[in-house]
C-alpha positions as CSV (number, residue, x, y, z in Angstrom):
1,M,121.9,96.8,78.2
2,D,124.4,97.7,81.0
3,V,124.1,99.2,84.4
4,K,125.6,102.5,83.4
5,S,123.0,103.1,80.6
6,V,120.2,102.0,82.8
7,L,121.2,104.4,85.6
8,Y,121.4,107.2,83.0
9,A,117.9,106.4,81.7
10,L,116.6,106.5,85.3
11,E,118.2,109.8,86.0
12,E,116.8,111.2,82.8
13,N,113.3,110.2,83.9
14,S,113.5,111.7,87.4
15,N,110.5,113.3,88.8
16,P,111.0,116.0,91.5
17,S,107.6,115.4,93.1
18,R,108.1,111.7,93.3
19,K,111.6,112.1,94.6
20,K,110.4,114.4,97.4
21,S,107.7,111.9,98.3
22,L,110.2,109.0,98.4
23,I,112.7,110.8,100.6
24,K,110.0,112.0,102.9
25,A,108.9,108.3,103.3
26,G,112.5,107.4,104.2
27,A,114.4,106.8,101.0
28,P,118.1,107.9,100.9
29,E,119.2,111.0,99.1
30,D,120.5,108.8,96.3
31,T,117.0,108.8,94.7
32,Y,115.8,110.1,91.3
33,G,112.1,109.7,91.9
34,V,111.2,107.8,88.7
35,L,107.5,107.1,88.3
36,L,106.4,103.5,88.8
37,G,104.8,103.5,85.3
38,F,108.1,104.1,83.7
39,L,109.9,101.5,85.9
40,R,107.3,98.9,85.0
41,K,107.5,99.7,81.3
42,Y,111.3,99.7,81.4
43,A,111.5,96.4,83.3
44,K,109.3,94.8,80.6
45,E,111.6,96.1,77.9
46,I,114.7,94.7,79.7
47,G,113.2,91.4,80.7
48,M,114.4,89.2,83.5
49,N,118.1,89.8,83.9
50,H,119.6,88.5,87.1
51,E,123.1,89.9,86.6
52,L,121.8,93.4,85.8
53,A,119.5,93.2,88.7
54,N,122.4,92.5,91.1
55,Q,124.4,95.4,89.6
56,L,121.5,97.8,89.9
57,W,120.9,96.7,93.5
58,D,124.6,97.3,94.3
59,S,124.4,100.8,93.1
60,G,122.3,101.7,96.2
61,N,120.1,104.1,94.2
62,T,116.5,103.8,95.3
63,D,115.0,103.8,91.8
64,A,117.6,101.3,90.6
65,R,116.7,98.9,93.4
66,L,113.0,99.3,92.7
67,L,113.7,98.4,89.1
68,S,116.0,95.5,90.0
69,V,113.2,93.9,92.0
70,M,111.3,93.5,88.7
71,L,114.4,91.9,87.1
72,F,115.5,89.3,89.6
73,N,115.1,85.6,89.0
74,P,114.0,84.2,92.4
75,K,114.8,80.7,91.4
76,T,118.5,81.5,91.3
77,L,118.7,83.2,94.7
78,S,119.9,81.4,97.8
79,I,119.0,82.3,101.4
80,Q,122.5,83.7,101.8
81,D,122.1,85.9,98.7
82,V,118.9,87.4,100.1
83,V,120.5,88.1,103.5
84,I,123.4,89.8,101.7
85,L,121.1,91.9,99.6
86,L,118.8,93.0,102.4
87,K,121.3,93.6,105.3
88,D,122.0,97.2,104.3
89,V,118.5,98.2,103.3
90,T,117.2,101.2,105.2
91,F,114.1,102.0,103.2
92,D,111.2,99.8,104.1
93,Q,109.5,100.1,100.7
94,I,112.6,98.5,99.0
95,L,112.6,95.6,101.5
96,D,108.8,95.1,101.2
97,D,109.0,95.1,97.3
98,F,111.8,92.6,97.4
99,I,110.0,90.2,99.7
100,F,106.6,90.4,98.0
101,R,107.8,90.4,94.4
102,V,110.9,88.2,94.6
103,A,111.5,86.3,97.8
104,V,108.1,84.7,98.1
105,Y,108.7,82.8,94.9
106,M,111.9,81.1,96.2
107,D,111.8,77.4,96.8
108,E,113.3,77.7,100.3
109,L,110.8,80.3,101.5
110,G,110.1,78.6,104.9
111,M,113.8,78.4,105.7
112,L,114.4,82.0,104.5
113,K,111.6,83.2,106.9
114,D,113.3,81.4,109.8
115,V,116.7,82.9,109.0
116,L,115.3,86.4,108.8
117,M,113.2,86.0,111.9
118,S,116.3,85.0,113.9
119,A,118.3,88.0,112.7
120,Q,119.1,90.9,115.1
121,N,118.6,93.4,112.2
122,H,115.1,94.9,112.6
123,M,114.7,95.3,108.8
124,L,115.3,91.6,108.3
125,K,112.8,90.7,110.9
126,R,110.3,92.9,109.1
127,G,111.1,90.7,106.0
128,A,110.2,87.6,107.9
129,W,106.9,89.1,108.9
130,A,106.2,90.1,105.3
131,I,106.7,86.4,104.4
132,N,104.1,85.6,107.1
133,V,101.7,88.1,105.5
134,H,102.1,86.3,102.2
135,L,101.5,82.8,103.7
136,V,98.5,84.0,105.7
137,K,97.0,85.8,102.7
138,L,97.1,82.6,100.6
139,K,95.9,80.6,103.6
140,M,98.9,78.3,103.4
141,L,99.2,77.9,107.2
142,S,97.6,75.2,109.4
143,N,95.5,76.2,112.3
144,D,98.3,75.4,114.7
145,A,100.7,77.6,112.8
146,V,98.1,80.5,112.9
147,Y,97.7,80.0,116.7
148,D,101.5,80.2,117.0
149,L,101.5,83.5,115.1
150,I,98.7,85.0,117.2
151,D,100.6,84.0,120.4
152,T,103.7,85.7,119.1
153,I,101.8,88.8,118.1
154,K,100.1,88.9,121.5
155,S,103.4,88.8,123.3
156,N,105.4,91.1,121.0
157,L,103.3,93.5,119.0
158,V,103.1,96.4,121.5
159,D,106.8,96.6,122.2
160,S,108.3,95.7,118.9
161,P,110.4,98.3,117.0
162,K,108.2,100.4,114.8
163,I,109.7,99.0,111.6
164,V,108.8,95.5,112.7
165,Q,105.6,96.4,114.4
166,W,104.0,97.7,111.2
167,M,104.5,94.4,109.3
168,M,103.6,92.3,112.3
169,N,100.4,94.3,112.6
170,R,99.7,93.8,108.9
171,C,100.0,90.0,109.5
172,F,97.7,90.3,112.5
173,A,95.0,92.0,110.3
174,Q,95.5,89.6,107.5
175,I,94.8,86.6,109.8
176,G,91.5,88.2,110.7
177,I,90.7,88.8,107.0
178,S,91.8,85.4,105.6
179,Y,90.9,83.0,108.4
180,E,87.3,83.6,109.3
181,S,87.4,81.1,112.1
182,F,90.0,83.3,113.9
183,R,88.4,86.6,113.1
184,D,86.6,87.1,116.4
185,E,89.7,86.2,118.4
186,V,91.8,88.6,116.4
187,L,89.3,91.4,116.8
188,D,89.1,90.9,120.5
189,L,92.8,90.8,120.9
190,G,93.2,93.8,118.6
191,R,90.9,95.8,120.9
192,R,92.9,94.8,124.0
193,L,96.3,95.6,122.5
194,G,95.1,98.9,120.9
195,V,98.0,99.3,118.6
196,Y,97.3,102.1,116.1
197,K,93.9,102.7,117.7
198,N,94.5,106.5,117.7
199,M,96.1,106.6,114.3
200,H,94.9,109.7,112.3
201,V,94.2,109.0,108.6
202,A,92.8,111.1,105.7
203,P,89.1,111.1,105.1
204,G,88.1,107.9,103.1
205,C,91.2,106.0,104.3
206,T,91.4,103.2,106.8
207,S,93.8,103.2,109.7
208,A,96.2,100.4,110.5
209,Y,94.2,99.6,113.7
210,V,93.3,95.9,113.1
211,V,89.7,96.3,114.1
212,D,89.1,99.0,111.6
213,W,91.2,97.3,109.0
214,I,89.5,94.0,109.2
215,N,86.0,95.4,109.3
216,A,86.7,97.6,106.3
217,V,88.0,94.8,104.2
218,V,85.3,92.3,105.2
219,K,82.6,94.9,104.6
């Protein structure tokens, strides 16, 4: 199976409504709008294929990149490979998918997080915070490491670029959810910072305001 035939299959399975939603969410115009159900089924049919994944990623097409995330072998990726792959990403969903589905399974995850965190590129910094979300969710951090995260969030959350702020806030909420001993501190700080406090959401949904987020999940 080659990249040309895969791109053809993706285009043939385009969905106008899905395409419209993706572009509205920030995807580039080079988007077919393939439904996730088809992508998952197609990825299973192809199987892990690192070379094809790289070629699909290089195409720049949104759906091709979403599919490639399901085909990469994280054990063959270096930190430099990841930086090269992510440095031109402009759509946050692509970056988040790559981090949570591929990067977190790399052996050098801690070093990757440090490299991404030190980057000037805001999208790469978002990737570093996504790794923090993963580590916090699995309770892989010591109490000292959690304290350091809270201090960083306290100093930077309010003024961080929106693309970074969203994932940093997600990490903030995840600390309060995963680490019960820090929950009251996170809730108190969340009230004082007030980030996303006035966020409007549809009925039945929970806002990104950490107080509401944590309480909804814990409940």
